[in-house]
C-alpha positions in Angstrom: -14.7 43.0 -7.7 -11.2 41.6 -7.1 -10.0 39.0 -9.4 -7.3 37.8 -7.0 -8.0 34.7 -4.9 -7.0 35.3 -1.3 -6.6 31.8 0.0 -6.0 32.8 3.6 -9.2 34.8 3.8 -11.2 32.0 2.0 -9.8 29.4 4.4 -10.9 31.3 7.5 -14.4 32.0 6.2 -15.3 28.7 4.7 -13.9 26.7 7.6 -16.2 28.7 9.8 -19.1 27.9 7.6 -18.3 24.2 7.5 -18.1 24.2 11.3 -21.4 26.0 11.6 -23.1 23.5 9.3 -21.3 20.6 10.9 -20.9 19.2 7.4 -18.4 16.4 8.3 -20.2 14.9 11.2 -21.6 11.4 10.6 -25.0 10.6 12.0 -25.0 7.9 14.6 -27.8 6.1 12.7 -26.0 6.1 9.4 -26.3 2.8 7.5 -23.1 1.3 6.1 -21.2 4.6 5.6 -18.1 4.8 3.4 -15.2 4.5 5.8 -12.2 6.5 4.6 -9.1 6.5 6.9 -5.6 7.8 6.8 -3.1 6.1 9.1 -3.2 8.3 12.2 0.0 10.3 12.9 2.5 9.7 15.6 2.6 12.8 17.8 6.1 13.8 16.9 5.7 17.5 17.1 4.7 18.9 13.7 3.2 17.6 10.5 5.5 16.9 7.6 4.8 16.7 3.9 4.3 13.0 4.0 1.4 13.5 6.4 -0.1 16.2 4.2 0.1 14.0 1.1 -1.6 11.1 3.0 -4.4 13.2 4.4 -4.9 15.1 1.1 -5.6 11.8 -0.6 -8.1 10.6 2.0 -9.7 14.0 2.3 -10.2 14.2 -1.5 -11.8 10.7 -1.6 -14.0 11.4 1.4 -15.3 14.6 -0.1 -15.9 13.0 -3.4 -17.9 10.1 -1.9 -19.9 12.6 0.2 -20.8 14.5 -3.0 -21.8 11.2 -4.6 -24.4 10.9 -1.8 -22.6 8.6 0.6 -22.6 8.9 4.3 -18.9 9.1 5.1 -16.9 8.3 8.2 -13.6 10.2 8.0 -12.1 10.5 11.5 -8.8 11.6 13.0 -6.9 10.6 16.1 -3.4 10.4 17.6 -0.9 7.6 18.0 0.4 9.1 21.2 2.4 6.5 23.2 5.9 5.4 22.5 9.6 5.9 23.2 10.2 9.0 21.0 8.0 11.0 23.4 10.1 9.8 26.4 13.2 10.9 24.6 11.8 14.2 23.5 10.6 14.9 27.0 14.0 14.1 28.5 15.7 16.5 26.0 13.3 19.3 27.0 13.2 18.7 30.8 9.6 17.8 30.8 7.4 14.7 31.0 6.0 12.6 28.1 2.4 13.5 28.8 3.0 17.2 28.6 5.1 16.9 25.5 2.6 14.7 23.8 -0.4 16.9 24.5 1.5 20.0 23.3 2.3 18.1 20.1 -1.3 17.1 19.6 -2.5 20.6 20.1 0.0 21.9 17.5 -0.7 19.1 15.0 -4.5 19.5 15.3 -4.2 23.2 14.5 -2.1 22.3 11.5 -4.7 19.8 10.2 -7.5 22.3 10.7 -5.6 25.0 8.9 -5.2 22.7 6.0 -9.0 22.4 5.9 -9.2 18.6 6.1 -12.8 17.5 6.6 -12.7 15.3 9.7 -15.4 14.4 12.1 -13.6 15.8 15.1 -16.3 14.6 17.4 -14.7 11.1 17.0 -11.2 12.2 17.9 -9.3 9.6 20.0 -5.9 9.8 21.7 -4.2 6.5 22.6 -2.4 7.8 25.7 -5.7 8.7 27.4 -6.9 6.3 30.0 -10.3 6.2 28.3 -8.6 4.6 25.4 -5.8 2.4 26.8 -8.3 1.0 29.3 -9.5 -1.0 26.3 -6.0 -2.1 25.4 -6.0 -3.8 28.8 -9.5 -5.2 28.4 -8.6 -6.7 25.1 -5.4 -8.1 26.5 -7.5 -10.0 29.1 -9.9 -11.3 26.5 -7.0 -12.5 24.3 -5.4 -14.1 27.4 -8.6 -15.9 28.2 -8.7 -17.2 24.6 -5.1 -18.6 25.0 -3.7 -16.0 22.6 -1.3 -14.6 25.3 1.8 -16.3 26.6 4.2 -15.4 29.4 7.5 -17.2 29.0 11.2 -16.9 29.3 12.7 -16.3 25.9 15.8 -15.0 24.2 14.7 -11.6 22.9 16.0 -8.8 20.8 17.5 -6.0 23.1 18.3 -2.5 22.0 20.8 -1.1 24.4 20.1 2.5 23.3 16.3 2.4 23.7 16.8 0.1 26.7 13.9 -2.2 25.7 13.2 -5.4 23.9 12.0 -5.4 20.3 9.7 -7.7 18.4 11.3 -9.5 15.5 9.4 -7.2 13.1 11.2 -4.2 14.7 14.7 -5.5 14.0 16.1 -4.5 10.6 18.5 -6.8 8.8 21.0 -5.6 6.2 20.2 -6.5 2.6 22.2 -9.4 1.2 22.0 -11.7 4.2 22.4 -15.4 3.6 19.1 -17.2 3.7 19.5 -20.6 5.4 17.9 -23.6 3.7 17.3 -25.3 7.0 15.9 -22.8 9.4 15.1 -19.7 7.3 17.2 -17.5 9.6 19.5 -14.6 8.9 22.9 -13.7 10.0 23.3 -10.1 8.7 23.7 -7.0 10.8 20.6 -6.6 13.0 19.7 -3.1 14.1 16.9 -1.3 15.9 14.2 0.0 13.6 14.1 3.3 15.5 17.7 4.2 16.4 19.6 1.8 14.2 21.7 0.6 17.1 23.1 -3.0 16.8 20.7 -5.3 18.5 21.8 -8.0 21.0 20.0 -10.9 22.6 18.8 -11.3 26.2 17.0 -14.0 28.2 13.9 -12.4 29.8 10.4 -13.3 30.9 8.1 -11.6 28.4 4.5 -11.3 27.2 3.6 -12.5 23.7 0.5 -12.5 21.5 0.5 -15.8 19.7 0.0 -14.4 16.2 1.5 -17.7 14.9 -1.8 -19.4 15.6 -3.1 -17.4 12.6 -0.1 -17.9 10.4 -1.8 -20.0 7.7 -5.0 -18.0 7.7 -3.0 -14.7 7.5 -1.2 -16.1 4.5 -4.2 -17.5 2.7 -6.2 -14.3 3.3 -3.7 -12.3 1.2 -5.1 -13.9 -1.9 -8.5 -12.3 -1.3 -7.0 -8.7 -0.7 -7.3 -7.9 -4.4 -7.5 -4.1 -3.7 -4.2 -4.1 -1.8 -0.9 -3.3 -3.5 0.9 -6.5 -4.7 4.1 -5.3 -3.0 2.5 -5.2 0.4 1.0 -8.6 0.0 4.3 -10.0 -1.1 6.1 -8.5 1.8 3.6 -10.1 4.2 3.9 -13.5 2.4 7.7 -13.3 2.8 7.4 -12.3 6.5 5.0 -15.1 7.3 7.4 -17.3 5.4 5.6 -20.6 5.0 8.1 -23.4 4.2 7.4 -27.0 3.4 10.0 -29.5 4.4 10.7 -32.3 6.9 11.2 -32.6 10.6 14.2 -34.9 11.3 14.9 -36.4 14.7 18.4 -37.0 16.0 18.6 -39.1 19.2 21.1 -37.8 21.8 22.2 -40.4 24.3 21.4 -39.5 27.9 19.3 -36.5 26.8 16.1 -35.7 25.0 16.1 -36.1 21.2 16.7 -33.0 19.0 14.4 -32.2 16.2 15.6 -30.1 13.2 13.6 -28.7 10.3 14.9 -28.8 6.8 13.6 -28.0 3.3 16.3 -30.3 1.9 15.9 -33.7 3.6 17.6 -35.1 0.5 20.9 -33.8 1.9 20.5 -35.7 5.2 23.3 -38.1 4.4 25.6 -35.1 4.2 25.0 -34.1 7.8 28.3 -34.0 9.7 27.3 -32.2 12.8 24.2 -30.8 14.7 24.1 -27.2 15.9 21.9 -25.8 18.6 20.9 -22.3 19.4 22.2 -20.9 22.7 18.7 -20.8 24.1 17.9 -24.5 23.2 16.6 -26.6 26.1 19.4 -29.1 25.6 22.0 -26.4 25.9 20.6 -25.5 29.3 21.1 -29.1 30.5 24.6 -29.3 29.0 25.7 -25.9 30.4 24.8 -27.0 33.9 27.9 -29.3 33.9 30.1 -27.4 31.5 31.6 -24.1 32.7 33.1 -23.2 29.3 29.8 -23.8 27.6 27.9 -21.7 30.2 30.3 -18.9 29.8 29.9 -19.0 26.0 26.1 -18.9 26.2 26.4 -15.9 28.5 28.6 -14.2 25.9 26.2 -14.9 23.1 23.4 -13.3 25.0 25.4 -10.1 25.6 26.7 -9.6 22.0 24.8 -9.0 18.8 24.6 -11.7 16.2 26.7 -9.9 13.6 29.5 -9.5 16.1 29.5 -13.2 16.9 29.4 -14.3 13.2 30.1 -18.1 13.1 31.4 -18.4 16.6 30.5 -21.6 18.4 31.6 -24.3 20.8 31.6 -28.0 20.7 29.8 -29.9 23.5 30.4 -33.3 25.0 27.1 -34.6 23.6 26.7 -36.7 20.4 23.8 -36.9 18.1 22.9 -40.2 16.3 22.3 -39.9 12.6 18.8 -41.3 12.1 19.7 -43.2 8.9 23.4 -44.2 9.3 23.6 -44.5 13.1 26.8 -42.5 13.0 27.7 -40.3 15.9 27.8 -36.6 15.0 29.3 -33.8 17.2 26.9 -31.4 18.8 27.8 -27.7 18.7 26.2 -24.6 20.2 26.4 -21.9 17.5 25.5 -18.2 17.4 24.2 -18.4 13.9 21.4 -20.7 15.0 18.5 -18.6 16.3 16.3 -19.7 19.2 13.0 -18.7 17.7 13.6 -19.8 14.1 12.5 -23.3 13.1 13.2 -25.6 16.0 16.3 -23.8 17.3 18.5 -26.6 15.9 20.0 -27.5 12.6 21.6 -30.5 11.0 24.8 -29.2 9.6 25.3 -30.0 5.9 28.4 -28.0 5.0 28.6 -29.3 1.4 25.1 -28.1 0.5 24.3 -25.1 2.7 26.2 -21.8 2.7 25.9 -21.0 6.4 26.7 -24.5 7.4 29.7 -24.4 5.1 31.0 -21.2 6.7 30.6 -22.7 10.2 32.4 -25.9 9.2 35.4 -24.0 7.8 35.5 -22.0 11.0 35.6 -25.1 13.2 37.4 -27.7 11.0 34.3 -29.9 10.5 34.2 -32.5 7.7 32.5 -31.5 4.4 30.8 -34.4 2.7 29.1 -34.0 -0.6 26.0 -36.1 -1.3 24.4 -34.2 -4.3 26.1 -34.6 -7.7 25.2 -31.6 -10.0 23.8 -32.5 -13.4 25.6 -31.5 -16.6 28.6 -29.3 -17.2 28.2 -27.7 -13.8 29.9 -30.7 -12.2 33.4 -29.6 -13.3 33.1 -26.2 -11.6 32.1 -27.4 -8.2 34.8 -27.2 -5.4 33.1 -28.1 -2.1 36.2 -27.1 -0.2 35.6 -23.5 -1.3 31.9 -23.2 -1.7 28.7 -25.1 -0.9 26.6 -26.5 -3.8 23.0 -25.6 -3.0 21.3 -26.7 -6.3 19.5 -29.8 -7.4 21.2 -33.0 -8.7 21.6 -36.7 -8.2 22.1 -38.3 -4.8 25.4 -40.1 -4.1 26.7 -41.6 -0.9 23.2 -41.8 0.3 22.5 -45.5 0.8 19.5 -46.8 -0.9 18.6 -43.4 -2.2 21.8 -43.0 -4.2 21.1 -42.4 -7.9 17.8 -40.7 -7.3 17.1 -37.2 -8.5 17.1 -34.9 -5.4 13.4 -33.9 -5.8 12.4 -37.6 -6.0 14.6 -38.4 -3.0 13.0 -35.6 -0.9 9.5 -37.0 -1.6 10.5 -40.6 -0.9 12.4 -39.8 2.4 9.3 -38.1 3.7 6.8 -40.7 2.5 8.8 -43.8 3.7 6.8 -45.3 6.6 9.9 -47.2 7.7 11.8 -44.0 8.3 10.2 -42.8 11.5 12.8 -40.1 12.2 11.7 -38.1 9.1 8.2 -36.6 8.8 6.7 -34.0 6.5 6.4 -30.6 8.3 5.6 -27.0 7.7 7.3 -24.0 9.4 6.8 -20.3 9.3 9.2 -17.5 9.6 6.6 -15.6 11.5 7.3 -15.5 15.3 4.9 -14.7 18.1 4.4 -11.0 18.7 6.5 -9.8 21.7 4.6 -7.0 23.2 6.6 -6.3 26.4 8.4 -3.0 26.6 10.6 -1.9 29.5 9.5 1.7 29.1 7.2 4.1 30.9 5.1 5.7 28.1 2.8 2.9 27.1 -0.2 0.9 28.2 0.5 -0.8 31.5 0.0 -4.6 31.2 -2.9 -5.5 33.5 -1.2 -8.2 35.5 -0.2 -8.7 39.1 2.6 -11.1 40.1 1.8 -13.0 43.3 4.2 -15.5 45.0 1.3 -17.8 45.7 -1.0 -17.3 42.8 1.5 -16.6 40.0 0.5 -13.9 37.5 -3.1 -12.7 38.0 -5.1 -10.5 35.7 -6.4 -7.3 37.1 -10.3 -7.4 37.3 -12.3 -5.5 34.7 -13.7 -3.2 37.4 -10.2 -2.1 38.3 -9.3 -1.0 34.8 -7.7 1.0 33.6 -4.4 0.4 35.4 -3.2 4.0 35.0 0.3 5.2 34.6 1.7 6.9 37.7 3.3 10.3 37.6 6.5 10.3 35.5 9.8 9.9 37.2 13.0 10.3 35.2 15.3 7.3 35.6 17.5 5.1 33.6 16.1 1.7 32.6 12.4 1.0 33.2 10.9 4.0 35.1 7.9 2.0 36.4 10.2 -0.3 38.4 11.4 2.7 40.4 7.9 3.8 41.5 7.0 1.8 44.6 3.5 3.2 44.8 2.8 1.7 41.4 4.7 -1.6 41.8 3.5 -2.5 45.3 -0.1 -3.8 45.3 -2.2 -6.7 46.5 -3.1 -9.9 44.7 -6.7 -9.7 43.2 -7.2 -13.4 44.1 -5.7 -13.9 47.6 -5.3 -10.4 48.8 -1.6 -10.9 49.8 1.1 -8.4 48.9 2.1 -8.6 45.3 4.0 -6.8 42.6 2.4 -5.1 39.6 3.8 -5.9 36.1 6.1 -3.1 35.1 6.3 -3.7 31.4 4.2 -1.7 29.1 2.6 -2.8 25.8 4.2 -2.3 22.4 2.6 0.8 21.0 1.6 -1.2 17.9 -1.1 -2.7 20.1 -2.7 0.8 20.3 -2.9 1.0 16.5 -4.0 -2.5 15.9 -7.7 -1.8 16.7 -8.0 2.0 16.8 -10.1 2.1 13.6 -12.8 0.2 15.6 -12.8 2.8 18.4 -13.6 5.5 15.9 -17.0 3.8 15.4 -18.1 4.7 19.0 -15.3 6.7 20.7 -17.4 7.6 23.7 -18.7 4.1 24.5 -18.1 3.3 28.1 -18.9 -0.3 28.5 -17.0 -1.8 25.5 -14.1 -1.0 23.3 -16.4 -0.5 20.3 -20.0 -1.0 19.4 -20.2 -4.6 17.9 -23.5 -3.9 16.1 -22.1 -0.9 14.5 -19.0 -2.7 13.5 -21.1 -5.3 11.7 -22.6 -2.5 9.7 -19.7 -0.1 9.2 -16.7 -2.4 8.8 -14.4 -3.1 7.1 -12.6 0.2 6.4 -13.4 0.9 2.7 -10.2 2.9 1.9 -7.1 3.0 4.1 -4.1 5.2 3.1 -0.6 5.1 4.4 3.0 4.2 3.6 4.2 0.7 2.6 6.8 0.8 5.3 3.9 -0.4 7.6 3.4 -3.6 5.6 4.6 -5.8 8.6 4.6 -3.8 11.8 1.2 -2.3 11.4 -0.8 -3.9 8.6 0.0 -7.5 9.6 -1.0 -6.7 13.2 -4.4 -5.2 12.3 -5.1 -8.3 10.3 -4.2 -10.5 13.2 -6.3 -8.4 15.7 -9.3 -8.4 13.5 -9.3 -12.2 13.2 -8.7 -12.6 16.9 -11.6 -10.3 17.7 -13.8 -12.2 15.3 -13.0 -15.4 17.1 -14.0 -13.7 20.3 -17.4 -12.9 18.8 -16.8 -9.2 18.7 -16.6 -8.8 15.0 -17.9 -10.5 11.9 -15.3 -9.4 9.3 -12.0 -11.1 9.4 -10.2 -8.6 7.3 -10.0 -5.0 8.5 -9.4 -3.1 5.3 -11.0 -3.5 1.9 -8.8 -1.2 -0.2 -5.3 -0.1 0.7 -3.6 2.8 -1.0 0.2 3.4 -0.4 1.2 6.9 -0.9 4.6 7.6 -2.4 7.4 9.9 -1.1 7.7 13.6 -1.6 11.3 14.3 -2.7 13.3 17.5 -2.6 16.6 17.6 -4.4 16.3 13.9 -5.2 16.0 12.9 -1.6 13.2 12.2 0.8 12.3 15.3 2.8 13.9 15.0 6.2 14.7 17.4 9.1 18.1 15.6 9.4 19.1 16.6 5.8 17.6 20.1 6.0 15.5 19.7 2.9 12.1 20.1 4.5 9.4 22.3 3.0 6.8 23.3 5.7 3.2 22.3 4.6 2.0 25.9 5.1 4.8 27.6 3.3 2.9 27.9 0.0 -0.5 28.0 1.5 -2.8 25.2 2.4 -4.8 25.1 -0.8 -1.8 25.3 -3.1 0.0 22.6 -1.2 -2.9 20.2 -1.2 -3.7 20.7 -4.9 -0.1 20.3 -5.9 0.5 17.1 -3.9 -2.6 15.6 -5.6 -1.8 16.8 -9.1 2.0 16.0 -9.2 1.8 12.3 -9.6 -0.2 9.1 -9.0 -0.7 8.7 -5.2 1.6 5.7 -5.1 4.5 7.3 -7.0 7.3 9.3 -5.6 7.7 12.8 -7.0 9.9 15.8 -6.8 8.8 19.0 -5.0 9.8 21.9 -7.3 9.0 25.6 -6.8 8.0 26.1 -10.5 5.5 23.3 -10.4 4.0 24.6 -7.1 3.8 28.1 -8.7 1.9 26.6 -11.6 -0.6 25.2 -9.3 -1.0 28.6 -7.6 -1.5 30.2 -11.0 -4.1 27.7 -11.9 -6.2 28.6 -8.9 -5.9 32.3 -9.8 -7.0 31.5 -13.3 -10.1 29.7 -12.2 -11.0 32.5 -9.8 -10.5 35.1 -12.5 -12.7 33.1 -15.0 -15.6 33.0 -12.6 -15.2 36.6 -11.6 -15.2 37.7 -15.2 -18.4 35.7 -15.9 -20.1 37.3 -12.9 -19.1 40.8 -14.0 -20.1 40.2 -17.6 -23.8 41.1 -18.0 -23.8 40.2 -21.7 -24.8 36.6 -22.5 -26.2 34.9 -25.6 -29.5 32.9 -25.4 -29.7 31.6 -29.0 -28.0 28.2 -29.7 -25.0 27.7 -32.1 -23.5 24.4 -33.1 -20.3 24.9 -31.1 -22.4 25.4 -27.9 -23.4 21.8 -28.3 -19.7 20.8 -28.6 -18.9 22.6 -25.4 -21.8 21.0 -23.6 -20.7 17.6 -24.8 -17.1 18.4 -23.6 -18.5 19.3 -20.2 -20.2 15.9 -20.1 -17.0 14.2 -21.3 -15.0 15.9 -18.6 -17.5 14.8 -15.9 -17.4 11.2 -17.0 -13.6 11.2 -17.2 -12.9 13.0 -13.9 -15.4 10.6 -12.2 -13.5 7.6 -13.5 -10.2 9.1 -12.4 -11.5 9.8 -8.9 -12.8 6.2 -8.6 -9.2 5.0 -9.6 -7.5 7.5 -7.2 -5.8 9.1 -10.1 -6.2 12.7 -8.9 -3.3 13.9 -11.0 -5.3 12.9 -14.1 -8.5 14.5 -12.7 -6.6 17.8 -12.3 -5.4 17.5 -15.9 -9.0 17.0 -17.0 -10.2 20.0 -15.1 -7.4 22.1 -16.5 -8.4 21.0 -20.0 -12.0 22.0 -19.4 -11.0 25.3 -18.0 -8.9 26.0 -21.0 -11.7 25.1 -23.3 -14.1 27.5 -21.4 -11.6 30.3 -21.7 -11.3 29.7 -25.4 -15.1 29.4 -25.7 -15.5 32.8 -24.1 -12.9 34.5 -26.3 -14.3 33.0 -29.5 -17.5 34.9 -29.4 -20.1 35.8 -26.8 -20.8 32.5 -25.1 -24.2 31.0 -24.4 -25.0 32.1 -20.9 -26.4 28.7 -19.6 -23.6 26.7 -21.3 -20.9 28.9 -19.9 -22.4 29.0 -16.4 -22.8 25.2 -16.4 -19.2 24.7 -17.4 -18.0 27.0 -14.6 -20.2 25.3 -12.0 -18.9 21.9 -13.2 -15.3 23.1 -12.8 -16.1 24.3 -9.2 -17.7 21.0 -8.3 -15.0 18.8 -9.8 -12.2 20.7 -8.1 -14.0 20.8 -4.8 -12.6 17.5 -3.3 -9.1 18.7 -3.9 -9.3 22.5 -3.4 -12.4 22.9 -1.3 -11.9 26.5 -0.2 -11.4 27.7 -3.8 -14.4 25.6 -4.9 -16.6 27.3 -2.3 -15.5 30.7 -3.5 -16.3 29.8 -7.1 -19.6 28.1 -6.2 -20.7 31.0 -4.2 -19.9 33.6 -6.9 -21.8 31.5 -9.4 -24.8 31.3 -7.0 -24.7 27.6 -6.7 -27.2 26.0 -4.3 -25.9 25.8 -0.7 -22.3 24.8 -0.1 -20.4 23.0 -2.7 -19.1 20.5 -0.1 -22.8 19.4 0.3 -23.6 19.6 -3.4 -24.4 16.6 -5.7 -21.5 15.3 -7.8 -22.2 16.5 -11.4 -23.5 14.1 -13.9 -23.5 14.1 -17.7 -26.6 15.3 -19.4 -26.3 12.7 -22.1 -24.5 9.3 -22.2 -20.8 9.6 -22.7 -19.7 6.0 -23.3 -17.7 7.1 -26.3 -16.1 10.1 -24.6 -12.5 9.0 -25.2 -13.2 8.1 -28.8 -14.8 11.5 -29.4 -11.9 13.4 -28.0 -9.4 11.3 -29.8 -11.1 12.0 -33.2 -11.1 15.8 -32.6 -7.6 15.9 -31.3 -6.1 13.8 -34.1 -8.0 15.8 -36.7 -6.7 19.2 -35.4 -3.2 17.7 -35.1 -3.3 16.6 -38.7 -4.5 20.0 -39.8 -1.6 21.5 -37.8 0.9 19.2 -39.4 -0.3 19.9 -42.9 -0.2 23.7 -42.5 3.3 23.4 -41.0 4.7 21.1 -43.7 3.1 23.1 -46.6 3.9 26.4 -44.8 0.3 27.8 -45.0 0.0 30.6 -42.5 -3.5 31.8 -43.3 -5.6 29.1 -45.0 -8.7 30.3 -46.8 -10.6 27.0 -46.6 -10.2 23.8 -44.7 -12.3 20.9 -45.8 -12.8 17.7 -43.7 -14.2 14.7 -45.6 -15.6 11.7 -43.6 -15.0 8.2 -45.1 -17.9 6.4 -46.8 -20.0 3.9 -44.9 -18.5 0.8 -46.5 -15.1 1.6 -45.0 -16.6 1.7 -41.5 -18.1 -1.7 -42.2 -14.8 -3.1 -43.4 -13.0 -1.7 -40.4 -15.4 -3.3 -38.0 -15.1 -6.7 -39.7 -11.3 -6.5 -39.5 -11.4 -5.6 -35.8 -13.9 -8.4 -35.0 -11.7 -10.9 -36.9 -8.7 -9.9 -34.8 -10.6 -10.0 -31.5 -10.8 -6.2 -31.0 -12.4 -4.8 -27.9 -16.1 -3.7 -28.1 -15.7 -0.8 -25.7 -13.1 1.8 -24.7 -12.2 1.8 -21.0 -9.1 4.0 -21.2 -6.7 5.6 -23.5 -4.7 2.4 -23.6 -7.6 0.7 -25.5 -7.1 3.1 -28.3 -3.5 1.8 -28.9 -2.4 -1.3 -30.7 -3.4 -4.6 -29.0 -0.2 -6.7 -28.5 -2.3 -9.6 -27.1 -4.6 -10.1 -30.0 -5.2 -13.6 -31.0 -4.8 -12.8 -34.7 -1.8 -14.6 -36.3 -0.4 -12.2 -38.8 0.4 -14.8 -41.5 -0.4 -14.8 -45.2 -3.1 -17.4 -44.7 -4.9 -15.4 -42.0 -4.6 -12.2 -44.1 -6.2 -13.9 -47.1 -9.0 -15.2 -45.0 -9.7 -11.8 -43.6 -9.6 -10.2 -47.1 -12.1 -12.8 -48.3 -14.4 -12.2 -45.3 -14.4 -8.4 -45.9 -15.1 -8.7 -49.6 -17.9 -11.2 -48.9 -19.9 -8.2 -47.6 -22.1 -6.9 -50.5 -21.8 -3.2 -49.4 -18.1 -3.4 -49.5 -17.7 -5.6 -52.6 -19.7 -3.1 -54.7 -16.7 -0.8 -54.5 -14.4 -2.9 -56.7 -10.7 -2.2 -56.7 -11.0 0.4 -53.9 -12.6 -2.2 -51.7 -9.8 -4.8 -52.5 -7.1 -2.3 -51.7 -8.7 -1.2 -48.5 -9.3 -4.8 -47.4 -5.7 -5.7 -48.0 -4.6 -2.6 -46.0 -6.8 -3.7 -43.1 -5.6 -7.3 -43.3 -2.0 -6.3 -43.0 -2.2 -5.3 -39.4 -5.7 -5.9 -38.0 -4.6 -6.1 -34.4 -3.5 -2.5 -34.5 -6.9 -1.1 -35.5 -8.4 1.2 -32.9 -12.2 1.3 -32.2 -14.0 4.2 -34.0 -17.3 6.0 -33.8 -20.1 5.4 -36.2 -19.9 7.4 -39.4 -22.8 9.8 -38.7 -21.5 10.5 -35.2 -18.1 11.4 -36.6 -19.8 13.7 -39.1 -21.8 15.4 -36.3 -18.9 15.7 -33.9 -16.6 17.2 -36.5 -19.2 19.7 -37.5 -19.7 20.8 -33.9 -15.9 21.1 -33.5 -15.2 23.2 -36.6 -15.1 26.3 -34.3 -11.9 25.0 -32.8 -10.3 24.6 -36.2 -11.5 28.0 -37.3 -10.3 29.6 -34.0 -6.8 28.2 -34.4 -6.3 28.4 -38.2 -8.8 30.9 -39.5 -10.6 30.6 -42.8 -13.7 28.7 -43.7 -14.1 25.2 -42.3 -16.5 22.6 -43.7 -17.3 19.0 -43.0 -19.0 16.7 -45.4 -19.5 13.0 -46.2 -17.2 11.4 -48.8 -18.7 10.4 -52.2 -17.6 7.7 -54.6 -16.6 10.1 -57.3 -14.6 12.3 -54.8 -10.8 11.8 -54.9 -10.6 12.9 -51.2 -12.8 10.0 -50.3 -10.1 7.5 -51.2 -7.8 9.0 -48.5 -10.5 9.2 -45.8 -10.6 6.4 -43.2 -12.8 5.7 -40.1 -11.5 8.0 -37.3 -9.3 9.8 -39.8 -11.1 12.2 -42.2 -9.4 13.4 -45.4 -8.2 16.9 -45.2 -7.9 19.5 -47.9 -6.5 23.0 -47.2 -6.1 25.9 -49.6 
């Protein structure tokens, strides 16, 4: 019988068996299955190591839950629309559909080779009409619910991609100045895909009004306790709720201008008003001002970082609401149309961006906040703005007030009609229009008489026509697609040629997996009530805004449409870290890519899970991968040896009990690690048990049942992470059925003290090792372990209780000193603790020894770790003597300490006295 594990042969055979048994298919009548989902891949051509790490995590958890007895929904699909497919098709002289389907075929094969356990009967592909028909249907439902708008707007334009971008798809350099009035940015703005500088254009576009849910999306973050704090904070910042005031400036002969400011206390320092180029007032003014019209056109054509603090003064004047003073009105590139109100009151003395604009245009800088304390001497308003708090000056009746008090009073004053409390959000409505071919056609027809008309449900899907390679928007060049008739009046009309942002596809795809073949609705609402939300969702934190915010919005909108009950789509979110190579993220552009299959599917998966916590980055190293490969071979060899060995013991020895107990301890610990997604620790525990079983077999002829149970346990515990190997081990051991369908192992006896038990044995052996090293004893004749007397355990427990010690041990951290103990380590507290310990009769009977021990405990009671009961320590150490004997040789004995025994004085709870000779 070969002792070499052939992973390729195992993969082929066991995947065939899994397919035959259809082990991953979820029954249609399953009640509330565990829904495990990895963010589905974009069809870019091949899988990379980031994909494999993501799907190894979800697969391990899905397999674990299935072995725990859960029905499990674990599907896979393809995020198949998008500009990269168009670009790739252009480079390869083909069309996006052909390229995408070839990618899907290749990537599906790769996933299947890796052995991931998906229910492939639920596979979906977003570029198929059967799927994007429901994008269009949902668009219509959102439109009918007033959650869709079509309006002219100044939008982000990527000249390289030749399409507009949503705000969330524009990256801004770090270190941009945050404006205190409008919460805008003026850093370098680039496309999230190609990193080309983004400009602005005025276009009619389609929007989802996600801002209607701004407050609910923000408040809902507090309930997402199983989401990473970093993702929740990113969303909070993106939603950007800001409390402040809306201040109205009258403009003679024109409509008044509203501005939003978080610092209304600086209103007396306003020396100008600045408007965004897209502000309604600017349109009115530009009609009679050729220079202004030309400037506005320039702003639309250039990117914000190129324009900087450019601007132009208009003929209009704004009336200060409190002083009546006339202020110049500027049109300024740094004021963004879709941030705040699209207008700001310029306070150069107390706002950095206003200060920069004022210096550029020679505008007056007027300080109205006097800093408190020594800081006053360092303020030079001609050089820098002062943005801190202080005392108002030059502010009429509000002079002399602290700035915070003045803010509150200005907002609360009923006489000041021009200033009202207000709240704004950084979040903008979701721009979904894209001037590209490879996306969902927006189901709208533009009619000269009827306006824009929705395509009737019975005419959905509006399918993409055959691809035609052009510059700009390909759909505009296909007459057979564009020319149509109006659904309402029947007259000639033009079809909408924009397609939907591909993030629409991924905003509800998790619902389609529930019923992928349903023909009369996007998903089964009854099933959604039972199966949603997604229990575990795994993906990168780079999707915190673009994807994760959108799925939260969509879920709420669908709930308000009566299609869902849950308002949050995901219960638990896991962000996987990055796989590094040479200190950098693996990337084709840098040439540091390791192909997922290079080291074999099983080795790659097990290494990715064992290298680090799922959320941590880690370095891919050949040595570590080789160690994982060797571990698989070791397990295979262990089982093969057991099967070949016909000799086995049937009589029981004390160390058999220890091994059985260690099997139980390992099951309990690995189960806990799986629940916490700490697969790296689970692997470490399995390695530990495997090492013990090898040692057990080498020590003497092992007990057949104990040895077999240990090996079966190893096979079951490793199965979620290395399923092909586990099936091989399980089959050789004659386990029942397939391991993928086996029950998750359970301890035979309770193991609430598992960590304490291990700690005791490990520390004791470490102490013996230290003594033999220090004293230089190579071959000890006798090793004696003496357990402390009962009264010391009693004193130890009293001291821990006095210091507020934990009653149970949840993790290794609970065995370490407690820095948050309520015990105040003062002489008075120490004396109280000593008195309390000595008040116990059992302890007090031991005279000076009791006093000395009580004083030792009282010195640092917060650092006392929990311990086992005395008799349990005695029993456990007796069972573990074989480990001591195996390592050091000689005779090993364990006994209770007695009052007349000098060793007893050195023995403590959790730390037996040791005598070696």
